[in-house]
DOFIMI-163981 format. One record per residue (C-alpha): x, y, z. Coordinates in pm, whole numbers, plus 50000, padded with zeros to 5 digits. Example, Ala and Ser with C-alpha at 12.3 -4.5 7.8 and 13.67 -1.06 7.14 Angstrom:
# DOFIMI-163981
512304955050780513674989450714
# end
This chain:
# DOFIMI-163981
748789232683779749909216484205748979251684386744939244484188744959208184312746189217584661743079245384642740589223684553741729196884853741759229885077738449237785015736979205384983738019199785377736809234985463733459231785295733069189885450735089186585779732129211285977729529185485899730939158685984732189170686310728569182586341727369144086250730019132186520727959155986766724799140686676726019100686703727279113287070723669122687131722109097187038724249069387226723819091287535720119093087533720079055587426723139048787741720269070887981717849043088182715699067388266714469071887888712739034287991709829047888115709489080087876707059084187600708599091387230708309127487242709999128187536712669108687444712699129087113712799162887348715669150187544717929146287196716919176587070718399196587427721479173987385721809183286994721219220187094724089217987340726359210687090725009235886845724039210986586721799228486347720889201286062718519178886270715619186886380712229170786531711229155986177714469140586122714229120086443712669086086453712449067286749711509029186772710199010387063709998974487125709048953087452712418955087573714248977287353714369014687206716159025186957716709060786797717289064886493718209100786296718589107085886719249137385750720679152585460722909180885419723319203085156726669228385115727679251384841731189241984658732209259484363730049280884159726789262484082728079230484236727209216584589728409189284790724959167584919725999147385242723459120785360723359108085732721479080585869
# end
């Protein structure tokens, strides 16, 4: 019984941990783009391409261009990434993780 519980916990960590590591890379890339002073003069598509390049360097596969939203105000630029990751868990059960 105890071994079964440990197996479920280990399987859960193995299933979920890589996705959270990937999300960490997404947030690091977003922070790097937002802190870059050269983005002030860039168009939204250029900022999106810059972020996608940073995500590609970090081997992030869950985020595509359609997940990235860029908002520009008179003195600020904000980047928002919303995406969902679905991983197979056990049998017909899936783990669905939503990141914003």
